[in-house]
C-alpha positions in Angstrom: 29.8 -21.5 179.9 28.4 -18.2 181.0 24.8 -19.2 180.5 25.4 -22.0 183.0 26.8 -19.5 185.6 23.9 -17.0 185.0 21.2 -19.7 184.7 19.8 -18.3 181.5 19.6 -20.2 178.2 19.6 -17.1 176.0 21.0 -13.7 176.8 21.4 -10.4 175.0 24.9 -9.6 173.7 26.4 -6.3 172.7 28.6 -6.7 169.6 31.2 -4.1 168.9 34.0 -3.8 166.3 37.5 -4.2 167.7 39.6 -1.2 166.6 43.4 -1.4 166.4 44.4 1.7 168.3 45.5 2.7 171.8 43.1 2.1 174.7 42.7 5.1 177.1 40.8 6.1 180.2 39.1 9.6 180.4 38.3 11.0 183.8 35.7 13.7 184.4 34.8 15.7 187.6 31.7 17.8 187.6 31.5 17.4 183.8 35.1 18.7 183.2 37.8 16.6 181.6 40.5 16.5 184.3 42.8 13.5 183.4 43.5 11.0 180.7 45.8 7.9 180.8 46.7 4.9 178.8 45.3 1.5 180.0 48.8 0.4 181.1 48.7 -2.7 183.2 45.0 -2.4 183.9 45.5 -0.5 187.1 47.9 2.3 186.3 49.0 3.8 183.0 50.8 6.9 181.5 49.3 10.3 182.1 48.7 11.7 178.6 46.1 14.4 179.5 47.7 17.2 177.5 47.8 15.1 174.4 44.3 13.8 174.7 43.0 17.4 175.0 44.1 18.0 171.4 41.7 15.3 170.0 38.6 17.2 168.9 36.2 14.3 169.4 37.0 14.1 173.1 34.6 16.5 174.9 36.4 18.8 177.4 33.0 19.6 179.0 30.1 17.2 179.2 26.6 18.1 178.2 23.2 16.9 179.4 22.9 15.4 182.9 26.2 13.9 184.1 27.5 12.2 187.3 29.9 14.1 189.6 32.6 11.6 188.9 33.0 9.6 185.7 35.6 7.4 184.0 35.1 6.6 180.3 37.1 4.1 178.3 37.8 4.3 174.6 40.2 3.6 171.8 42.2 6.3 170.0 42.9 5.6 166.4 44.3 7.2 163.2 41.8 7.1 160.3 43.3 5.2 157.4 42.4 7.9 154.8 44.0 10.6 156.8 47.0 8.4 157.5 47.7 8.1 153.8 47.5 11.9 153.4 49.7 12.3 156.4 52.4 10.1 154.9 52.1 11.9 151.6 52.8 15.2 153.3 55.8 13.8 155.1 57.3 12.6 151.7 56.8 16.2 150.3 58.5 17.6 153.4 61.5 15.2 152.9 60.6 13.2 156.1 60.4 9.4 156.6 56.9 7.8 156.5 55.2 5.8 159.2 54.5 2.1 158.8 51.0 1.8 160.1 48.1 3.8 161.7 48.1 1.9 165.0 51.7 2.5 166.0 51.5 6.1 164.8 48.4 6.7 167.0 50.2 5.2 170.0 53.4 7.2 169.3 51.4 10.4 168.8 49.8 10.2 172.2 53.2 9.7 173.8 54.7 12.8 172.4 56.3 15.2 174.9 55.1 18.2 172.9 51.2 18.3 172.7 51.5 20.5 169.6 53.0 17.5 167.7 49.9 15.5 168.7 47.5 18.2 167.7 49.0 18.3 164.2 47.9 14.7 163.7 44.2 13.9 162.9 43.6 11.4 165.7 40.1 10.3 166.5 38.4 8.2 169.3 35.5 5.8 169.8 34.4 5.2 173.4 33.2 1.7 174.3 32.2 1.8 178.0 32.0 3.4 181.4 34.8 2.3 183.7 33.3 3.9 186.8 30.6 6.3 187.7 29.4 7.9 190.9 25.8 7.4 189.8 24.3 4.3 188.3 21.6 5.4 185.8 21.4 2.3 183.5 21.4 -1.5 183.7 22.3 -2.5 180.2 25.7 -2.0 178.4 24.0 -0.9 175.2 22.0 1.7 177.1 25.1 3.0 178.7 26.6 3.6 175.2 23.6 5.6 174.2 23.9 7.5 177.4 27.5 8.4 176.6 26.4 9.8 173.3 24.0 12.2 175.1 27.0 13.4 177.1 28.9 14.3 173.9 31.1 11.2 173.4 31.7 9.6 170.0 30.3 6.0 169.9 30.7 3.7 167.0 27.4 3.6 165.0 28.1 -0.1 164.0 27.5 -1.4 167.5 24.6 -3.8 167.8 22.7 -5.5 170.6 22.0 -9.1 169.5 19.4 -11.5 170.9 21.4 -14.7 171.4 24.6 -16.2 170.0 23.4 -16.9 166.5 22.7 -13.2 165.9 26.2 -12.3 167.2 27.7 -14.8 164.8 25.8 -13.2 161.9 27.2 -9.8 163.0 30.7 -11.4 162.9 30.2 -12.9 159.4 28.9 -9.5 158.1 32.0 -7.6 159.2 34.4 -10.3 158.0 33.2 -9.2 154.5 32.6 -5.5 155.1 35.6 -4.5 157.2 37.4 -3.4 154.0 34.9 -0.5 153.8 35.9 0.9 157.3 38.2 3.9 157.6 40.1 2.4 160.5 41.9 -0.9 161.2 39.6 -3.5 162.6 40.8 -7.0 163.4 37.7 -8.6 164.9 34.7 -8.0 167.1 34.2 -7.8 170.9 31.1 -9.6 172.2 29.9 -8.5 175.7 27.1 -9.6 178.0 24.6 -6.7 177.7 23.1 -7.0 181.2 25.4 -5.1 183.7 24.1 -7.2 186.6 25.1 -10.3 184.8 28.5 -8.7 184.2 29.0 -8.2 187.9 27.9 -11.7 188.6 30.4 -13.1 186.1 33.3 -11.0 187.3 36.8 -11.1 186.0 40.0 -13.2 186.1 43.0 -10.8 186.5 42.6 -8.3 183.6 40.2 -10.5 181.6 36.5 -10.1 182.2 34.4 -13.3 182.0 31.6 -11.3 180.4 33.4 -10.3 177.2 35.5 -12.0 174.5 37.4 -10.8 171.5 36.6 -12.8 168.3 39.3 -12.1 165.8 38.9 -12.1 162.0 40.9 -14.6 159.9 44.2 -13.2 158.6 44.2 -11.8 155.1 45.4 -14.4 152.7 46.6 -14.3 149.1 48.2 -16.7 146.6 51.9 -16.2 146.0 53.9 -17.2 142.9 57.6 -18.1 143.2 59.3 -16.3 140.3 63.0 -17.1 140.8 65.5 -18.7 143.2 69.0 -17.2 143.1 72.0 -18.5 145.1 
């Protein structure tokens, strides 16, 4: 459908893993982190600046050459290995355990006391620029490399594919390999790499026409009925 709109038979696609965490926006003015918010309804969200400041992988001051105003979007997550240790410590302290990393990450960022958030080993991967006062790139993949130079943490498993078949191969690889990741991942996100094409395609409400989430199949197992009691 999008190739018909663009008028190109083959286009480059950025393939990214879809993390199960909490989406946030980070705002920088003259290279200084000034505000952070949840995605909310796509226009306005909760101000969680104080809690985001406690995440060590979020730079409070940008390095290299940066625009005067910059909004960066990313996903905060709770690493699975650290989540298990976190729950073990809670058991030792006589406290109740948390059910899953995703909800724990979201709840941690909404704490009224930032010291509670800082005690939890949250992490972040950034996945795009929401807005910038200076345009210095024309490809999404290039913009991710640019964010790395500013000090942001970008997922090393991102890949720019040439055409749809290569994107499907990327998907099939991670269906098998997601078990090796230290964070919950329920699919991939495929994006049109050319930013001019993204602008041309636009969005419908909150949903961009130039990106789609491609979910992994649910984990399945064989069950055995042992007993029925009335």
